[in-house]
C-alpha positions in Angstrom: 169.0 62.5 126.5 168.3 63.2 130.1 164.8 62.9 131.4 163.6 65.3 134.1 161.2 63.4 136.5 159.1 65.6 138.7 157.7 64.4 142.0 154.0 64.0 142.5 153.9 66.9 144.9 155.5 69.2 142.4 153.0 68.1 139.7 150.1 68.7 142.1 151.4 72.2 143.1 152.0 73.1 139.5 148.5 72.1 138.6 147.1 74.1 141.4 149.2 77.1 140.2 147.9 76.7 136.7 144.2 76.4 137.8 144.6 79.5 140.0 146.6 81.6 137.5 143.9 84.2 137.0 144.6 86.2 133.8 148.1 84.8 133.4 148.8 82.3 130.6 149.9 78.7 131.0 153.1 79.8 129.2 153.7 82.4 132.0 153.2 79.8 134.7 155.5 77.3 132.9 158.2 79.9 132.7 157.7 80.8 136.3 158.2 77.1 137.2 161.2 76.7 134.8 159.6 73.9 132.9 158.4 73.3 129.3 154.9 74.5 128.6 154.0 71.3 126.7 154.7 69.2 129.8 152.5 71.5 131.9 149.7 71.4 129.4 149.9 67.6 129.2 149.6 67.3 133.0 146.6 69.6 132.9 144.9 67.6 130.2 145.5 64.3 132.0 144.2 65.8 135.2 141.1 67.1 133.5 140.4 63.7 132.0 140.7 62.0 135.3 138.4 64.7 136.9 135.8 64.2 134.2 135.9 60.4 134.6 135.4 60.7 138.3 132.5 63.2 138.0 130.7 61.1 135.4 130.8 57.9 137.6 127.3 57.4 138.8 126.7 56.9 142.5 125.7 53.4 143.3 123.5 52.5 146.3 125.3 50.0 148.5 123.5 46.7 149.0 125.7 45.5 151.8 125.4 48.6 154.1 122.3 49.5 156.1 120.5 52.7 154.9 121.4 54.5 158.2 125.1 54.4 157.2 124.7 55.8 153.7 126.6 58.9 152.9 125.0 62.2 151.6 125.6 61.3 147.9 124.0 57.9 148.3 121.0 59.4 150.1 120.6 62.0 147.4 120.8 59.2 144.8 118.1 57.3 146.7 115.9 60.5 146.6 116.5 60.9 142.9 115.6 57.3 142.2 112.4 57.4 144.3 111.2 60.9 143.4 108.7 60.0 140.6 107.6 56.6 142.0 104.0 55.8 142.9 103.2 54.8 146.4 103.2 51.1 145.6 106.5 51.3 143.7 108.0 53.4 146.6 107.0 50.8 149.1 108.5 48.0 147.0 111.7 49.9 146.5 112.0 50.6 150.3 111.4 46.9 151.1 114.2 45.9 148.7 116.7 48.4 150.2 115.7 47.8 153.8 114.5 51.3 154.7 111.3 53.1 155.5 109.4 55.9 153.7 109.8 58.2 156.7 113.6 58.0 156.3 113.3 59.2 152.7 111.1 62.1 153.8 113.6 63.0 156.6 116.5 62.9 154.1 114.5 65.1 151.6 113.6 67.6 154.3 117.3 67.7 155.3 118.4 68.4 151.8 115.7 70.9 151.0 115.7 72.9 154.2 118.1 75.8 154.4 120.1 76.0 157.6 118.8 78.5 160.2 120.9 81.6 159.4 119.2 83.8 162.0 120.2 81.7 165.0 122.1 83.6 167.8 125.1 81.2 167.7 125.6 81.7 163.9 125.5 85.5 164.3 128.0 85.3 167.1 130.3 83.0 165.1 130.0 85.4 162.1 130.8 88.4 164.2 133.8 86.6 165.7 135.1 85.6 162.2 134.7 89.2 161.0 136.7 90.5 163.9 139.4 88.0 163.3 139.4 88.9 159.6 139.8 92.6 160.3 142.6 91.9 162.7 144.4 89.8 160.1 143.9 92.5 157.5 145.5 95.1 159.9 148.4 92.8 160.5 148.9 92.2 156.8 148.9 96.0 156.0 151.4 96.6 158.8 153.7 93.9 157.6 153.4 95.1 154.0 154.5 98.6 155.1 157.4 97.2 157.1 158.5 95.1 154.1 158.3 98.0 151.8 160.3 100.1 154.2 163.0 97.4 154.5 163.2 97.1 150.7 163.6 100.8 150.4 166.4 100.8 153.0 168.2 98.0 151.2 168.0 99.9 147.9 169.4 103.1 149.6 172.1 101.0 151.3 173.2 99.6 147.9 173.2 103.0 146.3 175.3 104.4 149.2 177.8 101.6 148.9 178.0 102.1 145.2 178.8 105.8 145.7 181.4 105.0 148.4 182.8 102.2 146.3 183.9 104.6 143.6 185.9 106.8 146.2 187.6 103.9 147.9 
């Protein structure tokens, strides 16, 4: 019995294709990839298990890093831990972790405040992206028309050759 081993890249691309399949079934995607549907479902199940395990792992606050070098998830965890603490508990917690109460307030303000969407730079950037998007859409429509025309010409050429092939 021969065993078909697929590369890691193929598995990742197949999983991406399954997750972005839209209304198509897993069977359809498996047929499209020329592989057994059971294998594809097994890969998908294992991938979902790994994803669930990673998402359920709680964020731990590092004890060997200074608070200034904590990442966003660690800062958020610190905010969650200190949210309901009294002032005395908060001061004790901050002393243990080596940070100040004003740092927690700054992190909270950073998480809670919405970015300024009315700034001039963001409006210019948005307008530039919209212009670029419109240009890409025009290019895409032009190329789709050219592709359709080329396909029609090929079909006509085949029909013409089939008609002449009978006479020759």
